[in-house]
N, C-alpha and C positions, 0 to 999 in steps of 0.2 A: 632522619626521622621518617617513619612510615607514613604513607598517605592516609587520609581519613577513610577512603574506601577500603583499603587493605585492612585497617583496624576493625572496621565494621564487619567485613567478611569473616575475619578471625573470631570475632565475638559471636556471630551467628553460628559458625561452625562448632565452636566449643560448647555453646548453649545447646545445640542439637545433640552433640555427643553426651553431654551431661544428662539429657533426657533418656538416652539409651542406657547409660550406666545405672540410672535410678530404676528404670524398668527391670533391668537384669538383676539388680539387687533385690527388688521385691519378688521377682519370680524365684530366685534362689532361696529367699527366706521362706516362701510357701513350700517349696520342694523339701527344704531342710526340715520344716515342721512335720511334713508327711513322713519323711524318713525316720525322724525321731519317734513318731507315734508307732512305727513298725518295729523300731529297734528296742524299745522298752520291754514289750512283752516277750521278744526273742531272748533277751537277757534273763528274764525271770524264768522262762521256759528252760533255758540252759541250766540254771541252778537246780531246778526240779529233776531234770533227767539225770544230772550228775549225782544227785542224792539216790535216785533209783539204781543207777549203775553201781555206785559204791555199796549199796545194800546187797546187790546181787553178787558182787565180787567178794564181799565179806563172808557170804554164806557158802562160797565155793572153795573147794580144795585147790590150791595153786597148781598142784600136779595135774589136775583135770582141766585146767584152764587152757582151752585151745580154740583158736579162731584164725582163719586164714588172713584176716586183716590185722591181727595183733602180733603175729609171728614176725620176728626180725629175720631178714635174709642176709646172713653174714657170709655164707659159704658160696657166694657167687659174685660175679663182677658187679661193682656198685654203679647203678644208674640212677641219677637224681632228676626228678621233674620238679621244676619250680613254677608255680602258678602265680603270675604277676598281674595285679589288678590296677589299672589306671583309669582315667576318664577318656572319653572319646572326643571331648571338646576342650578347647583351651580357655583362656581368660579366667583361670582359677589360681593365679599366683604361682607359688612354688610347689603346688600339690603334686604334680607329676614329676617335677625335677627331683624332689626329695626322695620319693620312693624308688625311682630309677637309679639314682645315685647310690642309695642304700643297698639295693639288690645287686648292683654291679660290684660293689665292694665285697659283699657277702660271697658272691659266686667266685670272685677272684681269690678270696681267701681259701675257699674249698679247693679250687684248682691247684693252689700252691701246696696245700697240706694233704690232700687226698688224691688217690688215683681213681677219680670218678668221672663218668660220662654225664654231661649235663644237657638237659633239654629245657626249653622254655615254652610254657603254655600262656599265651597272652590273652587278657581280657581287657578290651579298650583299645582304641585306635592309636593312642599315644604310645602305649607299650609296644605295639606292633611296629610303628614307625621308628622307634628307638632300637629294638633288637634285630630288625631286619638288616641293620648295618653292621651287626656283630657277627662273629664266627660261630655262634651257638645255633643249633637247630631250633626252629620255631614251629610250634603247633598253632596254626592261625584259624582253626575251625571255630574258635569261640570268641573271636574279636568282637562280634556284635552281641555278645551274651547280655550286656547291660540293657539292650533295647527290649529284651523279653521280660516277662514277669519274674519276680524273684523265685517263686515256686517252680516255674517251668525251667528257668535257667539253672537253679541249684540242682534240680533233679537230673538234668542233662549232664552237667559237669561231674556230679557225684557218681553217676553211672559209669562215665568214662574212666574216672580215677580208680574205682573199685575193680572194674574189669581189667584195666591195664596192670594194676598191682597183682591181682590174682593170676594173671597170665605171665608174670615175671618180666614184664617190659621194664618195670622200675623197681628198685629196691627201697626207694624212699621218695616221698612226695612232700613238698613244702608249700605253704601259702605265704605270699608276700602282698600285703595290702596296708591301707591306712586305717587305723582304728579311730573311732570317734569318742572323745571324752566330753567335750562341750563345744559350743559354737566358736570358741576362741582357742581350742587346743585339740590338735589331731597329731597322732604319732604313727610313724611307720613301724610295722611289726612283721617279723618273719618267723613263722611257727611251723613245727612239724605237723603233718596231716596223716600220713600213712608211713610206717605201720602205726596203728592206733594204740597209743599208750595211755591207759586210764591214769588220771592224776587226781589224787584226793584234794579237794578244795578246802581252804581254811575255814569258811563259815560253818561247815557241818562236820569237821573232824571230830569235835568233842561229842557230837550226838551219836557218832558211830563207835565210840569207845565201848559202849555196852553192846554185846552181840545182839543182832536182830534176827529173830526166828520167823521166817515166812514159809508158807507152804506153796511150792511152785508146781503148777500143772501145765504141761507135762513134766518140765524139768528146767532148772536154771540155765542150763547150757543152751536150750532152745530159745529162751528169753534173751540171752546174750547175743545169739546169732541174729535175732530180729532187731535188737536194740542198737547194735553198733552201726549198721548202715543208716538207720534213722538219725543217729547222733551225727554221723558224718555229713549227711545232707543238711542238717540244721547248722553245722559249722560253716558249710559253703554259703548257705543263705545268710547267716550272720555276717560273713565276710563281704558279700555283695551289698547288703544293706548298710553296713558300717562304712564301706568305701564310698557309697553313694552319699551318705550323710556328710562325710568328711569333704567330699568334692563340693557339695552345695554350700557348706560352711566356708570353705576356702574361697569359692567364687563370690559369696556374699560379702566377705571381708574385702576382697580385691575390688569389687565394684563400689563398695562404700568408700574405700580409699581413693578410687578414681573419681568419684563424684566430688569428694572434698577437694581433691587437687584441681578439678575443673573449676570449682567455685573460687579457689584462690587465684587461678589464672584469669578468670573473668574479672575479678577485682582489679588485677594489674592492667588488664586490657582496657577496662573502663576508665581507669586513671590516665592511661596512654591516650585514649580517645578524647578525653576532656582536654588534656594538654595539647594534643594536635589541633583540636577544634579551636582552642583559645589562641594558639599560635597563628592559625589561619585568620581568625578575626582580628588579631593584633596587626598582622601584616596588611590586611585590607584597610584597617583604619589608618595605618601609617601611610599607605599609598594615597588614600583619600585626602589626608591632611597635607601630604607633600604636593599633591596635585592642586589643591585649593590654594596653598601658599604660592605655588608657581604662577597660578592665574592672577593672584593679586599683585605680584611683582611685575607682571607684564605691562 
């Protein structure tokens, strides 16, 4: 049986740890709320610019549709850039493990089925620590991108992707990150980024069945040229905000579980403390009783 001092020390240590996990849970909850407040208007904005994009494409002749970021590059060696977003800190459960595992399996499948050169652009220190042990080339200039504002970070990363794609460094660019559904559900997603392939969304398919007639000044082609880079930057920003929200949600859930586990452990230790204390008192009473009896017999 552990000594009374050892039990007391463990109780104090776990109670102190519980205070830390509670504080981290509250901090993550505040950061999650802030990320959610930024994510909601981003999603609404995405719906609106998709409607605008569909209206522009509907009014354009497909033969005249040309943009360097839309064109697929089939007649040259295939080079893939995968942008992987993780957190820079731990204590967020399986958040980083899930995305790194999913990306590793996805890239392994590509290597088995396609003759493509793969490079990794890492955002977040956990991704860098993982992929620096692999054989894949890593672009580590954006590891600390999450420490910058979403607008500044998304602009910097979008500019790099567009320039690299236009200079034929890559034939395809993909995004791998964790999407945020709610505080209890986050999912890993790997989506194509470039070439930009407009996709008609279900909510407004019906509204576009009737041809829309707009007057474009100076031309719909110029509007498309300005709209596509803006949409790409918005996608990068949405990726960073969604990943941040998912990270804080995962950390909040992990710290909540850790706090509950600490409470259960404290209950067990308090029982052990009471039992140890009672055993010490019982032994002391037994010694006193035996001593008194010995004295009377003398």
